[in-house]
C-alpha positions in Angstrom: 47.6 -1.6 -25.3 43.6 -2.5 -25.1 44.5 -3.0 -29.3 46.8 -6.0 -29.7 48.7 -6.0 -33.3 47.2 -9.4 -35.6 49.9 -11.5 -36.6 49.5 -10.2 -40.0 49.2 -6.6 -39.9 48.9 -6.2 -44.1 46.0 -9.1 -43.9 44.0 -7.9 -41.0 43.7 -4.0 -42.5 42.4 -5.5 -45.7 39.8 -7.6 -44.2 38.8 -4.9 -41.7 35.7 -2.7 -43.1 34.5 0.3 -41.8 30.6 0.7 -41.2 30.9 4.3 -41.8 32.6 4.3 -45.0 30.2 1.6 -45.9 27.3 3.9 -45.9 29.1 7.3 -46.5 28.8 7.2 -50.3 24.9 7.3 -49.9 24.6 10.5 -48.0 24.1 12.6 -51.4 21.1 10.6 -52.3 19.9 9.9 -48.7 19.9 13.3 -47.1 18.2 15.2 -49.4 15.4 12.6 -49.5 15.1 12.7 -45.7 15.2 16.5 -45.4 12.4 16.7 -48.1 10.1 14.1 -46.4 11.1 16.2 -43.1 9.9 19.3 -44.3 6.8 17.5 -45.6 5.9 16.3 -42.5 6.5 19.2 -40.6 4.1 21.5 -42.8 1.3 19.5 -43.0 1.5 19.1 -39.0 1.5 23.1 -39.7 -1.1 22.9 -41.9 -3.1 20.3 -39.8 -2.7 23.2 -36.6 -3.6 26.2 -38.5 
């Protein structure tokens, strides 16, 4: 009811691109890098406080 069907459903489905699907292929690269940076920061904070 809140999403009316477009005049050409096939054309609209081909044009619409999901934002999540456009970045999912980068996750195997980004997540380990972000984890490594986070561990480095946490370790440096721990050493500084010790």
